[in-house]
PDB file of N, CA, C and O in Angstrom:
ATOM      1  N   MET A   1     -15.949 -32.313  50.550  1.00  0.00           N
ATOM      2  CA  MET A   1     -16.660 -33.255  50.246  1.00  0.00           C
ATOM      3  C   MET A   1     -17.865 -32.441  49.753  1.00  0.00           C
ATOM      4  O   MET A   1     -18.279 -31.406  50.277  1.00  0.00           O
ATOM      5  N   SER A   2     -18.370 -33.058  48.665  1.00  0.00           N
ATOM      6  CA  SER A   2     -19.911 -31.829  48.049  1.00  0.00           C
ATOM      7  C   SER A   2     -21.160 -31.708  48.908  1.00  0.00           C
ATOM      8  O   SER A   2     -21.329 -32.389  49.919  1.00  0.00           O
ATOM      9  N   LEU A   3     -21.834 -31.007  48.556  1.00  0.00           N
ATOM     10  CA  LEU A   3     -23.227 -30.205  48.949  1.00  0.00           C
ATOM     11  C   LEU A   3     -24.194 -31.463  49.431  1.00  0.00           C
ATOM     12  O   LEU A   3     -24.805 -31.825  50.436  1.00  0.00           O
ATOM     13  N   ARG A   4     -23.869 -32.020  47.686  1.00  0.00           N
ATOM     14  CA  ARG A   4     -25.043 -33.268  48.530  1.00  0.00           C
ATOM     15  C   ARG A   4     -24.448 -34.499  49.314  1.00  0.00           C
ATOM     16  O   ARG A   4     -25.181 -35.326  49.857  1.00  0.00           O
ATOM     17  N   ALA A   5     -23.133 -34.565  49.336  1.00  0.00           N
ATOM     18  CA  ALA A   5     -22.621 -35.711  50.056  1.00  0.00           C
ATOM     19  C   ALA A   5     -22.782 -35.343  51.743  1.00  0.00           C
ATOM     20  O   ALA A   5     -22.994 -35.959  52.787  1.00  0.00           O
ATOM     21  N   LEU A   6     -22.560 -34.048  51.336  1.00  0.00           N
ATOM     22  CA  LEU A   6     -23.030 -33.310  53.109  1.00  0.00           C
ATOM     23  C   LEU A   6     -24.400 -33.232  53.770  1.00  0.00           C
ATOM     24  O   LEU A   6     -24.691 -33.379  54.957  1.00  0.00           O
ATOM     25  N   ALA A   7     -25.046 -33.008  52.890  1.00  0.00           N
ATOM     26  CA  ALA A   7     -26.783 -33.315  53.052  1.00  0.00           C
ATOM     27  C   ALA A   7     -27.178 -34.452  53.220  1.00  0.00           C
ATOM     28  O   ALA A   7     -28.182 -34.778  53.853  1.00  0.00           O
ATOM     29  N   ALA A   8     -26.177 -35.382  52.489  1.00  0.00           N
ATOM     30  CA  ALA A   8     -26.934 -36.951  52.677  1.00  0.00           C
ATOM     31  C   ALA A   8     -26.288 -37.387  53.786  1.00  0.00           C
ATOM     32  O   ALA A   8     -26.848 -38.194  54.528  1.00  0.00           O
ATOM     33  N   GLN A   9     -24.942 -36.888  54.071  1.00  0.00           N
ATOM     34  CA  GLN A   9     -24.358 -37.443  55.661  1.00  0.00           C
ATOM     35  C   GLN A   9     -25.118 -36.605  57.178  1.00  0.00           C
ATOM     36  O   GLN A   9     -25.050 -36.919  58.367  1.00  0.00           O
ATOM     37  N   ALA A  10     -25.781 -35.513  56.519  1.00  0.00           N
ATOM     38  CA  ALA A  10     -26.685 -34.687  57.592  1.00  0.00           C
ATOM     39  C   ALA A  10     -27.836 -35.030  57.481  1.00  0.00           C
ATOM     40  O   ALA A  10     -28.476 -34.289  58.226  1.00  0.00           O
ATOM     41  N   ASP A  11     -28.908 -36.151  56.684  1.00  0.00           N
ATOM     42  CA  ASP A  11     -29.759 -36.779  56.701  1.00  0.00           C
ATOM     43  C   ASP A  11     -30.843 -34.893  56.585  1.00  0.00           C
ATOM     44  O   ASP A  11     -31.664 -34.546  57.434  1.00  0.00           O
ATOM     45  N   VAL A  12     -30.500 -34.146  55.458  1.00  0.00           N
ATOM     46  CA  VAL A  12     -31.085 -33.267  55.029  1.00  0.00           C
ATOM     47  C   VAL A  12     -31.269 -32.958  53.474  1.00  0.00           C
ATOM     48  O   VAL A  12     -30.841 -33.855  52.747  1.00  0.00           O
ATOM     49  N   SER A  13     -31.695 -32.116  52.983  1.00  0.00           N
ATOM     50  CA  SER A  13     -32.292 -32.433  51.396  1.00  0.00           C
ATOM     51  C   SER A  13     -30.658 -31.504  50.936  1.00  0.00           C
ATOM     52  O   SER A  13     -29.823 -31.005  51.690  1.00  0.00           O
ATOM     53  N   PRO A  14     -30.696 -31.557  49.578  1.00  0.00           N
ATOM     54  CA  PRO A  14     -29.454 -30.667  49.142  1.00  0.00           C
ATOM     55  C   PRO A  14     -29.917 -29.347  49.376  1.00  0.00           C
ATOM     56  O   PRO A  14     -29.332 -28.421  49.937  1.00  0.00           O
ATOM     57  N   SER A  15     -31.174 -29.392  48.812  1.00  0.00           N
ATOM     58  CA  SER A  15     -31.788 -28.017  48.000  1.00  0.00           C
ATOM     59  C   SER A  15     -32.214 -27.271  49.782  1.00  0.00           C
ATOM     60  O   SER A  15     -32.273 -26.053  49.953  1.00  0.00           O
ATOM     61  N   TYR A  16     -32.397 -28.024  50.621  1.00  0.00           N
ATOM     62  CA  TYR A  16     -32.709 -26.948  51.991  1.00  0.00           C
ATOM     63  C   TYR A  16     -30.780 -26.618  52.823  1.00  0.00           C
ATOM     64  O   TYR A  16     -30.311 -25.709  53.509  1.00  0.00           O
ATOM     65  N   LEU A  17     -30.418 -27.455  52.454  1.00  0.00           N
ATOM     66  CA  LEU A  17     -28.841 -27.258  52.951  1.00  0.00           C
ATOM     67  C   LEU A  17     -28.559 -25.855  51.896  1.00  0.00           C
ATOM     68  O   LEU A  17     -28.570 -24.747  52.432  1.00  0.00           O
ATOM     69  N   SER A  18     -28.381 -25.932  50.816  1.00  0.00           N
ATOM     70  CA  SER A  18     -28.190 -24.709  50.115  1.00  0.00           C
ATOM     71  C   SER A  18     -28.632 -23.550  50.177  1.00  0.00           C
ATOM     72  O   SER A  18     -28.176 -22.488  49.753  1.00  0.00           O
ATOM     73  N   ARG A  19     -30.046 -23.934  51.030  1.00  0.00           N
ATOM     74  CA  ARG A  19     -31.031 -22.557  50.641  1.00  0.00           C
ATOM     75  C   ARG A  19     -30.591 -22.211  52.365  1.00  0.00           C
ATOM     76  O   ARG A  19     -31.074 -21.104  52.603  1.00  0.00           O
ATOM     77  N   VAL A  20     -30.015 -22.635  53.363  1.00  0.00           N
ATOM     78  CA  VAL A  20     -29.519 -22.322  54.864  1.00  0.00           C
ATOM     79  C   VAL A  20     -28.660 -21.890  54.502  1.00  0.00           C
ATOM     80  O   VAL A  20     -28.494 -20.706  54.793  1.00  0.00           O
ATOM     81  N   LEU A  21     -27.516 -22.642  53.585  1.00  0.00           N
ATOM     82  CA  LEU A  21     -26.373 -21.931  53.690  1.00  0.00           C
ATOM     83  C   LEU A  21     -25.684 -20.329  52.804  1.00  0.00           C
ATOM     84  O   LEU A  21     -24.877 -19.455  53.122  1.00  0.00           O
ATOM     85  N   ARG A  22     -26.544 -20.615  51.592  1.00  0.00           N
ATOM     86  CA  ARG A  22     -26.825 -18.919  51.090  1.00  0.00           C
ATOM     87  C   ARG A  22     -27.933 -17.666  51.680  1.00  0.00           C
ATOM     88  O   ARG A  22     -27.977 -16.547  51.170  1.00  0.00           O
ATOM     89  N   GLY A  23     -28.620 -18.011  52.604  1.00  0.00           N
ATOM     90  CA  GLY A  23     -29.244 -17.424  53.582  1.00  0.00           C
ATOM     91  C   GLY A  23     -30.491 -16.934  52.963  1.00  0.00           C
ATOM     92  O   GLY A  23     -30.905 -15.808  53.236  1.00  0.00           O
ATOM     93  N   VAL A  24     -31.419 -18.096  51.743  1.00  0.00           N
ATOM     94  CA  VAL A  24     -32.598 -17.629  50.585  1.00  0.00           C
ATOM     95  C   VAL A  24     -33.986 -18.041  51.572  1.00  0.00           C
ATOM     96  O   VAL A  24     -34.066 -18.981  52.363  1.00  0.00           O
ATOM     97  N   GLU A  25     -34.546 -17.486  51.394  1.00  0.00           N
ATOM     98  CA  GLU A  25     -35.869 -17.409  52.532  1.00  0.00           C
ATOM     99  C   GLU A  25     -35.292 -16.925  53.409  1.00  0.00           C
ATOM    100  O   GLU A  25     -35.103 -17.987  54.001  1.00  0.00           O
ATOM    101  N   TYR A  26     -34.813 -16.184  54.052  1.00  0.00           N
ATOM    102  CA  TYR A  26     -34.679 -15.829  55.515  1.00  0.00           C
ATOM    103  C   TYR A  26     -34.049 -17.243  56.524  1.00  0.00           C
ATOM    104  O   TYR A  26     -34.053 -17.161  57.752  1.00  0.00           O
ATOM    105  N   LYS A  27     -33.393 -18.832  55.597  1.00  0.00           N
ATOM    106  CA  LYS A  27     -33.469 -19.630  56.343  1.00  0.00           C
ATOM    107  C   LYS A  27     -32.050 -19.701  57.189  1.00  0.00           C
ATOM    108  O   LYS A  27     -31.132 -19.040  56.702  1.00  0.00           O
ATOM    109  N   THR A  28     -31.834 -20.272  58.140  1.00  0.00           N
ATOM    110  CA  THR A  28     -30.850 -19.845  58.899  1.00  0.00           C
ATOM    111  C   THR A  28     -30.519 -21.536  59.485  1.00  0.00           C
ATOM    112  O   THR A  28     -31.380 -22.350  59.819  1.00  0.00           O
ATOM    113  N   ALA A  29     -29.303 -21.703  59.483  1.00  0.00           N
ATOM    114  CA  ALA A  29     -28.870 -22.523  60.432  1.00  0.00           C
ATOM    115  C   ALA A  29     -29.417 -22.943  61.998  1.00  0.00           C
ATOM    116  O   ALA A  29     -28.651 -22.465  62.834  1.00  0.00           O
ATOM    117  N   GLY A  30     -30.109 -23.415  62.375  1.00  0.00           N
ATOM    118  CA  GLY A  30     -30.321 -23.997  63.554  1.00  0.00           C
ATOM    119  C   GLY A  30     -29.401 -25.048  64.257  1.00  0.00           C
ATOM    120  O   GLY A  30     -28.634 -25.766  63.616  1.00  0.00           O
ATOM    121  N   PRO A  31     -29.532 -25.091  65.651  1.00  0.00           N
ATOM    122  CA  PRO A  31     -28.499 -26.059  66.509  1.00  0.00           C
ATOM    123  C   PRO A  31     -28.463 -27.553  66.006  1.00  0.00           C
ATOM    124  O   PRO A  31     -27.433 -28.218  65.893  1.00  0.00           O
ATOM    125  N   GLU A  32     -29.514 -27.905  65.771  1.00  0.00           N
ATOM    126  CA  GLU A  32     -30.038 -29.266  65.368  1.00  0.00           C
ATOM    127  C   GLU A  32     -29.272 -29.780  63.989  1.00  0.00           C
ATOM    128  O   GLU A  32     -28.698 -30.855  63.819  1.00  0.00           O
ATOM    129  N   LEU A  33     -29.445 -28.653  63.033  1.00  0.00           N
ATOM    130  CA  LEU A  33     -28.666 -28.689  61.780  1.00  0.00           C
ATOM    131  C   LEU A  33     -27.398 -28.511  61.793  1.00  0.00           C
ATOM    132  O   LEU A  33     -26.602 -29.162  61.116  1.00  0.00           O
ATOM    133  N   VAL A  34     -27.107 -27.583  62.592  1.00  0.00           N
ATOM    134  CA  VAL A  34     -25.130 -27.542  63.080  1.00  0.00           C
ATOM    135  C   VAL A  34     -24.559 -28.494  63.628  1.00  0.00           C
ATOM    136  O   VAL A  34     -23.348 -28.712  63.650  1.00  0.00           O
ATOM    137  N   ARG A  35     -25.460 -29.148  64.126  1.00  0.00           N
ATOM    138  CA  ARG A  35     -24.893 -30.384  65.045  1.00  0.00           C
ATOM    139  C   ARG A  35     -24.484 -31.663  63.889  1.00  0.00           C
ATOM    140  O   ARG A  35     -23.323 -32.054  63.770  1.00  0.00           O
ATOM    141  N   LYS A  36     -25.421 -32.122  63.228  1.00  0.00           N
ATOM    142  CA  LYS A  36     -25.565 -32.737  62.129  1.00  0.00           C
ATOM    143  C   LYS A  36     -24.579 -32.382  60.978  1.00  0.00           C
ATOM    144  O   LYS A  36     -23.674 -33.109  60.569  1.00  0.00           O
ATOM    145  N   VAL A  37     -24.832 -31.424  60.629  1.00  0.00           N
ATOM    146  CA  VAL A  37     -23.379 -30.638  59.955  1.00  0.00           C
ATOM    147  C   VAL A  37     -21.495 -31.185  60.466  1.00  0.00           C
ATOM    148  O   VAL A  37     -20.621 -31.921  60.008  1.00  0.00           O
ATOM    149  N   ALA A  38     -21.623 -30.574  61.262  1.00  0.00           N
ATOM    150  CA  ALA A  38     -20.289 -30.888  62.225  1.00  0.00           C
ATOM    151  C   ALA A  38     -19.721 -32.299  62.427  1.00  0.00           C
ATOM    152  O   ALA A  38     -18.582 -32.750  62.306  1.00  0.00           O
ATOM    153  N   GLU A  39     -21.024 -32.907  62.814  1.00  0.00           N
ATOM    154  CA  GLU A  39     -21.155 -34.588  63.143  1.00  0.00           C
ATOM    155  C   GLU A  39     -20.643 -35.224  61.575  1.00  0.00           C
ATOM    156  O   GLU A  39     -19.613 -35.888  61.465  1.00  0.00           O
ATOM    157  N   ALA A  40     -21.420 -34.942  60.575  1.00  0.00           N
ATOM    158  CA  ALA A  40     -20.861 -34.967  59.348  1.00  0.00           C
ATOM    159  C   ALA A  40     -19.415 -35.083  58.772  1.00  0.00           C
ATOM    160  O   ALA A  40     -18.959 -36.033  58.134  1.00  0.00           O
ATOM    161  N   LEU A  41     -18.653 -33.679  59.200  1.00  0.00           N
ATOM    162  CA  LEU A  41     -17.848 -33.555  58.803  1.00  0.00           C
ATOM    163  C   LEU A  41     -16.506 -34.073  59.455  1.00  0.00           C
ATOM    164  O   LEU A  41     -15.331 -33.861  59.154  1.00  0.00           O
ATOM    165  N   GLY A  42     -16.960 -34.659  60.231  1.00  0.00           N
ATOM    166  CA  GLY A  42     -15.975 -35.445  61.227  1.00  0.00           C
ATOM    167  C   GLY A  42     -15.767 -34.337  62.624  1.00  0.00           C
ATOM    168  O   GLY A  42     -14.895 -34.671  63.426  1.00  0.00           O
ATOM    169  N   LEU A  43     -16.391 -33.308  62.852  1.00  0.00           N
ATOM    170  CA  LEU A  43     -15.348 -32.672  63.828  1.00  0.00           C
ATOM    171  C   LEU A  43     -16.675 -32.459  64.986  1.00  0.00           C
ATOM    172  O   LEU A  43     -17.790 -32.949  64.810  1.00  0.00           O
ATOM    173  N   PRO A  44     -16.311 -31.685  66.098  1.00  0.00           N
ATOM    174  CA  PRO A  44     -17.167 -32.218  67.554  1.00  0.00           C
ATOM    175  C   PRO A  44     -18.708 -31.532  67.368  1.00  0.00           C
ATOM    176  O   PRO A  44     -18.827 -30.598  66.576  1.00  0.00           O
ATOM    177  N   HIS A  45     -19.739 -31.966  68.033  1.00  0.00           N
ATOM    178  CA  HIS A  45     -21.110 -31.540  67.744  1.00  0.00           C
ATOM    179  C   HIS A  45     -21.166 -30.081  67.728  1.00  0.00           C
ATOM    180  O   HIS A  45     -22.016 -29.467  67.083  1.00  0.00           O
ATOM    181  N   ASP A  46     -19.782 -29.231  68.815  1.00  0.00           N
ATOM    182  CA  ASP A  46     -20.294 -28.122  69.193  1.00  0.00           C
ATOM    183  C   ASP A  46     -19.528 -27.489  68.567  1.00  0.00           C
ATOM    184  O   ASP A  46     -19.281 -26.461  69.197  1.00  0.00           O
ATOM    185  N   TYR A  47     -18.910 -27.535  67.500  1.00  0.00           N
ATOM    186  CA  TYR A  47     -17.612 -27.024  67.285  1.00  0.00           C
ATOM    187  C   TYR A  47     -18.495 -25.602  66.508  1.00  0.00           C
ATOM    188  O   TYR A  47     -17.968 -24.511  66.725  1.00  0.00           O
ATOM    189  N   PHE A  48     -19.514 -25.599  65.820  1.00  0.00           N
ATOM    190  CA  PHE A  48     -19.644 -24.541  65.022  1.00  0.00           C
ATOM    191  C   PHE A  48     -20.870 -23.490  66.711  1.00  0.00           C
ATOM    192  O   PHE A  48     -21.643 -23.940  67.556  1.00  0.00           O
ATOM    193  N   LEU A  49     -20.379 -22.085  66.396  1.00  0.00           N
ATOM    194  CA  LEU A  49     -20.872 -21.085  67.261  1.00  0.00           C
ATOM    195  C   LEU A  49     -23.209 -21.303  67.077  1.00  0.00           C
ATOM    196  O   LEU A  49     -24.219 -21.418  67.773  1.00  0.00           O
ATOM    197  N   GLU A  50     -22.948 -21.256  66.254  1.00  0.00           N
ATOM    198  CA  GLU A  50     -24.466 -21.155  66.163  1.00  0.00           C
ATOM    199  C   GLU A  50     -24.919 -22.834  67.036  1.00  0.00           C
ATOM    200  O   GLU A  50     -26.097 -22.871  67.391  1.00  0.00           O
ATOM    201  N   PHE A  51     -24.134 -24.027  67.337  1.00  0.00           N
ATOM    202  CA  PHE A  51     -25.048 -24.459  68.042  1.00  0.00           C
ATOM    203  C   PHE A  51     -24.588 -24.192  69.611  1.00  0.00           C
ATOM    204  O   PHE A  51     -25.164 -24.743  70.549  1.00  0.00           O
ATOM    205  N   ARG A  52     -23.410 -23.221  69.788  1.00  0.00           N
ATOM    206  CA  ARG A  52     -23.488 -23.196  71.031  1.00  0.00           C
ATOM    207  C   ARG A  52     -24.477 -21.702  71.562  1.00  0.00           C
ATOM    208  O   ARG A  52     -24.733 -21.361  72.717  1.00  0.00           O
ATOM    209  N   GLU A  53     -24.872 -21.040  70.290  1.00  0.00           N
ATOM    210  CA  GLU A  53     -25.486 -19.848  70.533  1.00  0.00           C
ATOM    211  C   GLU A  53     -26.488 -20.484  71.117  1.00  0.00           C
ATOM    212  O   GLU A  53     -26.557 -20.497  72.346  1.00  0.00           O
ATOM    213  N   GLY A  54     -27.584 -21.220  70.204  1.00  0.00           N
ATOM    214  CA  GLY A  54     -28.803 -22.342  70.364  1.00  0.00           C
ATOM    215  C   GLY A  54     -28.680 -22.865  71.697  1.00  0.00           C
ATOM    216  O   GLY A  54     -29.702 -22.715  72.367  1.00  0.00           O
ATOM    217  N   PHE A  55     -27.556 -23.536  72.371  1.00  0.00           N
ATOM    218  CA  PHE A  55     -27.698 -24.044  73.245  1.00  0.00           C
ATOM    219  C   PHE A  55     -28.316 -22.994  74.700  1.00  0.00           C
ATOM    220  O   PHE A  55     -29.162 -23.056  75.592  1.00  0.00           O
ATOM    221  N   VAL A  56     -27.250 -22.076  74.195  1.00  0.00           N
ATOM    222  CA  VAL A  56     -27.426 -20.654  75.327  1.00  0.00           C
ATOM    223  C   VAL A  56     -28.706 -20.487  75.501  1.00  0.00           C
ATOM    224  O   VAL A  56     -29.295 -20.827  76.527  1.00  0.00           O
ATOM    225  N   ILE A  57     -29.141 -20.050  74.695  1.00  0.00           N
ATOM    226  CA  ILE A  57     -30.623 -19.302  74.326  1.00  0.00           C
ATOM    227  C   ILE A  57     -31.976 -20.129  74.537  1.00  0.00           C
ATOM    228  O   ILE A  57     -33.067 -19.677  74.882  1.00  0.00           O
ATOM    229  N   ASP A  58     -31.546 -21.792  74.169  1.00  0.00           N
ATOM    230  CA  ASP A  58     -32.290 -22.860  75.023  1.00  0.00           C
ATOM    231  C   ASP A  58     -32.643 -22.652  76.258  1.00  0.00           C
ATOM    232  O   ASP A  58     -33.743 -22.392  76.747  1.00  0.00           O
ATOM    233  N   ARG A  59     -30.951 -22.877  77.013  1.00  0.00           N
ATOM    234  CA  ARG A  59     -31.152 -22.649  78.335  1.00  0.00           C
ATOM    235  C   ARG A  59     -31.553 -21.750  78.656  1.00  0.00           C
ATOM    236  O   ARG A  59     -32.328 -21.992  79.581  1.00  0.00           O
ATOM    237  N   VAL A  60     -31.493 -20.486  78.394  1.00  0.00           N
ATOM    238  CA  VAL A  60     -31.828 -19.444  79.192  1.00  0.00           C
ATOM    239  C   VAL A  60     -33.094 -18.961  79.305  1.00  0.00           C
ATOM    240  O   VAL A  60     -33.439 -18.262  80.257  1.00  0.00           O
ATOM    241  N   LYS A  61     -34.200 -19.441  77.940  1.00  0.00           N
ATOM    242  CA  LYS A  61     -35.480 -19.384  77.971  1.00  0.00           C
ATOM    243  C   LYS A  61     -35.939 -20.264  79.019  1.00  0.00           C
ATOM    244  O   LYS A  61     -37.001 -19.916  79.536  1.00  0.00           O
ATOM    245  N   THR A  62     -35.361 -21.397  79.496  1.00  0.00           N
ATOM    246  CA  THR A  62     -36.366 -22.057  79.860  1.00  0.00           C
ATOM    247  C   THR A  62     -35.940 -22.509  81.513  1.00  0.00           C
ATOM    248  O   THR A  62     -36.461 -23.272  82.326  1.00  0.00           O
ATOM    249  N   ASP A  63     -34.919 -21.763  81.537  1.00  0.00           N
ATOM    250  CA  ASP A  63     -34.120 -21.650  83.006  1.00  0.00           C
ATOM    251  C   ASP A  63     -34.715 -20.274  83.627  1.00  0.00           C
ATOM    252  O   ASP A  63     -33.866 -19.521  83.150  1.00  0.00           O
ATOM    253  N   GLN A  64     -35.578 -19.417  84.357  1.00  0.00           N
ATOM    254  CA  GLN A  64     -35.705 -18.602  84.770  1.00  0.00           C
ATOM    255  C   GLN A  64     -34.670 -18.041  85.696  1.00  0.00           C
ATOM    256  O   GLN A  64     -34.354 -16.872  85.473  1.00  0.00           O
ATOM    257  N   SER A  65     -34.041 -18.697  86.767  1.00  0.00           N
ATOM    258  CA  SER A  65     -33.111 -18.624  87.794  1.00  0.00           C
ATOM    259  C   SER A  65     -31.702 -17.932  86.614  1.00  0.00           C
ATOM    260  O   SER A  65     -31.279 -16.780  86.514  1.00  0.00           O
ATOM    261  N   LEU A  66     -31.237 -19.382  85.774  1.00  0.00           N
ATOM    262  CA  LEU A  66     -30.355 -18.945  84.870  1.00  0.00           C
ATOM    263  C   LEU A  66     -30.464 -17.676  84.313  1.00  0.00           C
ATOM    264  O   LEU A  66     -29.471 -16.980  84.522  1.00  0.00           O
ATOM    265  N   ARG A  67     -31.451 -17.093  83.600  1.00  0.00           N
ATOM    266  CA  ARG A  67     -31.411 -15.690  82.688  1.00  0.00           C
ATOM    267  C   ARG A  67     -31.203 -14.800  83.984  1.00  0.00           C
ATOM    268  O   ARG A  67     -30.427 -13.882  83.720  1.00  0.00           O
ATOM    269  N   GLU A  68     -31.607 -14.774  85.188  1.00  0.00           N
ATOM    270  CA  GLU A  68     -31.970 -13.940  85.813  1.00  0.00           C
ATOM    271  C   GLU A  68     -30.368 -13.715  86.571  1.00  0.00           C
ATOM    272  O   GLU A  68     -30.174 -12.654  87.163  1.00  0.00           O
ATOM    273  N   ARG A  69     -29.636 -14.408  86.533  1.00  0.00           N
ATOM    274  CA  ARG A  69     -28.453 -14.333  87.208  1.00  0.00           C
ATOM    275  C   ARG A  69     -27.155 -14.111  86.037  1.00  0.00           C
ATOM    276  O   ARG A  69     -26.008 -13.758  86.309  1.00  0.00           O
ATOM    277  N   LEU A  70     -27.814 -14.490  84.410  1.00  0.00           N
ATOM    278  CA  LEU A  70     -27.244 -14.199  83.532  1.00  0.00           C
ATOM    279  C   LEU A  70     -27.428 -12.183  83.444  1.00  0.00           C
ATOM    280  O   LEU A  70     -26.648 -11.271  83.720  1.00  0.00           O
ATOM    281  N   TYR A  71     -28.388 -12.209  83.092  1.00  0.00           N
ATOM    282  CA  TYR A  71     -28.908 -10.267  83.066  1.00  0.00           C
ATOM    283  C   TYR A  71     -28.232 -10.011  84.309  1.00  0.00           C
ATOM    284  O   TYR A  71     -27.230  -9.328  84.098  1.00  0.00           O
ATOM    285  N   ASP A  72     -28.412 -10.335  85.693  1.00  0.00           N
ATOM    286  CA  ASP A  72     -27.870  -9.250  86.835  1.00  0.00           C
ATOM    287  C   ASP A  72     -26.403  -9.518  86.613  1.00  0.00           C
ATOM    288  O   ASP A  72     -25.847  -8.751  87.399  1.00  0.00           O
ATOM    289  N   ARG A  73     -25.439 -10.226  85.935  1.00  0.00           N
ATOM    290  CA  ARG A  73     -24.084 -10.490  85.819  1.00  0.00           C
ATOM    291  C   ARG A  73     -23.356  -9.524  84.488  1.00  0.00           C
ATOM    292  O   ARG A  73     -22.402  -8.755  84.600  1.00  0.00           O
ATOM    293  N   LEU A  74     -24.042  -9.806  83.390  1.00  0.00           N
ATOM    294  CA  LEU A  74     -24.282  -8.933  82.638  1.00  0.00           C
ATOM    295  C   LEU A  74     -24.465  -6.873  82.759  1.00  0.00           C
ATOM    296  O   LEU A  74     -23.891  -5.858  82.365  1.00  0.00           O
ATOM    297  N   LYS A  75     -25.457  -7.223  83.436  1.00  0.00           N
ATOM    298  CA  LYS A  75     -25.704  -5.142  83.799  1.00  0.00           C
ATOM    299  C   LYS A  75     -24.586  -5.092  84.540  1.00  0.00           C
ATOM    300  O   LYS A  75     -24.136  -3.951  84.436  1.00  0.00           O
ATOM    301  N   ARG A  76     -23.682  -5.977  85.472  1.00  0.00           N
ATOM    302  CA  ARG A  76     -22.953  -5.628  86.157  1.00  0.00           C
ATOM    303  C   ARG A  76     -21.575  -5.388  85.183  1.00  0.00           C
ATOM    304  O   ARG A  76     -20.561  -4.892  85.674  1.00  0.00           O
ATOM    305  N   LEU A  77     -21.616  -5.628  84.330  1.00  0.00           N
ATOM    306  CA  LEU A  77     -20.311  -6.149  83.482  1.00  0.00           C
ATOM    307  C   LEU A  77     -20.365  -4.423  83.076  1.00  0.00           C
ATOM    308  O   LEU A  77     -19.397  -3.663  83.081  1.00  0.00           O
ATOM    309  N   GLU A  78     -21.692  -4.102  82.756  1.00  0.00           N
ATOM    310  CA  GLU A  78     -21.893  -3.383  81.487  1.00  0.00           C
ATOM    311  C   GLU A  78     -21.705  -2.242  82.097  1.00  0.00           C
ATOM    312  O   GLU A  78     -21.364  -1.257  81.441  1.00  0.00           O
ATOM    313  N   GLN A  79     -21.905  -2.170  83.530  1.00  0.00           N
ATOM    314  CA  GLN A  79     -22.297  -0.756  84.434  1.00  0.00           C
ATOM    315  C   GLN A  79     -20.318  -0.310  84.678  1.00  0.00           C
ATOM    316  O   GLN A  79     -19.793   0.790  84.506  1.00  0.00           O
ATOM    317  N   SER A  80     -19.802  -1.319  85.012  1.00  0.00           N
ATOM    318  CA  SER A  80     -18.721  -1.312  85.448  1.00  0.00           C
ATOM    319  C   SER A  80     -17.321  -0.750  84.263  1.00  0.00           C
ATOM    320  O   SER A  80     -16.278  -0.129  84.465  1.00  0.00           O
ATOM    321  N   SER A  81     -18.113  -1.485  82.707  1.00  0.00           N
ATOM    322  CA  SER A  81     -17.262  -0.741  81.662  1.00  0.00           C
ATOM    323  C   SER A  81     -17.802   0.692  81.408  1.00  0.00           C
ATOM    324  O   SER A  81     -17.177   1.543  80.775  1.00  0.00           O
ATOM    325  N   ASP A  82     -18.792   0.839  81.858  1.00  0.00           N
ATOM    326  CA  ASP A  82     -19.383   2.350  81.688  1.00  0.00           C
ATOM    327  C   ASP A  82     -18.798   3.511  82.380  1.00  0.00           C
ATOM    328  O   ASP A  82     -18.549   4.572  81.810  1.00  0.00           O
ATOM    329  N   SER A  83     -18.555   3.240  83.819  1.00  0.00           N
ATOM    330  CA  SER A  83     -17.659   3.691  84.796  1.00  0.00           C
ATOM    331  C   SER A  83     -16.518   3.964  84.544  1.00  0.00           C
ATOM    332  O   SER A  83     -15.914   4.896  85.075  1.00  0.00           O
ATOM    333  N   ARG A  84     -15.843   2.862  83.328  1.00  0.00           N
ATOM    334  CA  ARG A  84     -14.359   3.628  82.711  1.00  0.00           C
ATOM    335  C   ARG A  84     -13.902   4.521  82.560  1.00  0.00           C
ATOM    336  O   ARG A  84     -12.778   4.563  82.062  1.00  0.00           O
TER     337      ARG A  84
END
């Protein structure tokens, strides 16, 4: 599939998609763009890491309880690996 065809399927401009793919002007693929590209390619919407990462970050930012539980768990894991 060409870049133009993929951009059309994902409902974004070819120039924008090209800049994101090349990292021009600090452009990065956000979760919504990644979802659209995955679906345009016939893949599950959460196929790419960037979508899953964005989902987790959004949840952590909006759910204080989740953020604290995750922090506590990661801190414990870090401490247990440091003590080995």
